[in-house]
N, C-alpha and C positions, 0 to 999 in steps of 0.2 A: 694415813697415807697421803703423801704429797705427790700429786700427779704433775704439778707445774714445775717440778724441780729442774728438769733439763730444758725447759721451754723458756726462751729468752723473750723478754718483752721489748718490742720495737719502739723506739722513741718516735713520736710524731714529728714530721718535718714539714715545713711550710715551703711550698713550691712558689718562688717569686716570679717565674717567667710569665704565667698568665696575668698576674697583676701588673707587670711592666707593660705587657701588650695592651692591656686595657687603658693604662695611663697614657700611653702613646696615642691611642685612638682618640681619647678625650682631648689631648693637647692639639692634635691635628684638627679636630672639629672646632675648637676654640680659635685657632689661628685662621681657619678659613672663614668663620662667621664673624669675626671681629671687624668692626669698621674703624678706620683710622681718622683722626681729626685733621690730618694733613690734607685730605681731599677737600675739606671745607675751606681751606685757605688757598684755594687755587687762584693764582694770579693770571688774569687775562689782559692782554694788550689788544684793545679794539682797533680795527683798521680805520684809517683816515680816508675821508673823501671830501671832495670839493663839489658843492652843489650850487646851482644858481637859484636865486630866489624866484618865486613865481611871479609872472608879470601881472596877473590879476589875482587879487586876494578873493577867496570864495566868500560869499555872503554869510554873515553871521547873525544869529538871533540870540541875544543875551537874555537869559531867563534867570532872574534873581528870586530866591526864596528866603524870606527872613525867618527869624525864630518863631514868630507867631503863625507862620503858614501863609503869609500874604505873597502874592506873585507879582512880579514886575517884568514886563517884556520891553526890552531896550530902554529901561528907565521909567516906563509908564505903568502905573498900577493897574492891575487887572483883577476884577471881582471873580472869584472862582465859583462857578455854578455847576461845575461838572467837567469831566474830561473832554466831552464833546465841545463845550463852549471854549475851553482852553485851546483845543485843536483849531477851532475857527479863528481865534485870535492869532495863533501861530501862522495860519495860512494868510491872514490879512497883513501881518508884519512882514512876511516873506515877500509879498508883492509879486508873486508869480515867478520868482527866481527858482531855478531847479536845484533841488536838494541842498539847501543851505545848511551850515553847521549850527547845531543848537548847542550853545554854551551854557551850562547850568552852573550858577554860583549859588550854593546853598549854605546857609548859616550852619555852623557846627551843631547848634541846638535845634535845627529844623527837623521835623519828623521825617522818618524814612518814607512814609506814605506820601508826603507832599512832593518829594523828589520823584517818586514812582508815577505820580499823576502827570508830571511834566514829561517823563520818558514815554508814558503811554500815549499822551496827546501828540508827541512828536512822531511816534510810530504810526498812529492813525492818520496823521497828516502826510505820511509818506517820506518823512525826513529820517534818513538812515544814519546820518553822522551826528552823533551826540557825544559831547565831551564835558568834563567837569573841571572847574577851576579849584585849585587848592593852594595853600600857602605852605612854605617850608618853615620849620622851626629853626631859628638861627642857633639855638643851643645844641641841636642834635646834628648839625653839619659837621663833616669830618675835617 
């Protein structure tokens, strides 16, 4: 007995519409989340201004730190006995001038701690304006 005689077998079919919908959602997601390198190449023209030079130059204290960790205040060697002794020397060199600029010139091989000592001494002395001297590499200039 053959009971399957009149029964047709349906061929399986693949419905592509859900797959196309899924691919469109993935493409939209990728387009939205992609960053473009063009934004990194943003060209900015800076505004120009004419300014007058200051009539008085603010007082500066030059602090040099060499590779060995020695300190020099305005070219004079200073023995480091602690941050408080360095603070006292900064106050002496300032000579009562209000908030001078502390210019730190540290050797590239000087320890980070040596520079932090100078910054901490300047903070304890009440000098809030601290800057660093660097040099540019002529090979890396545009």
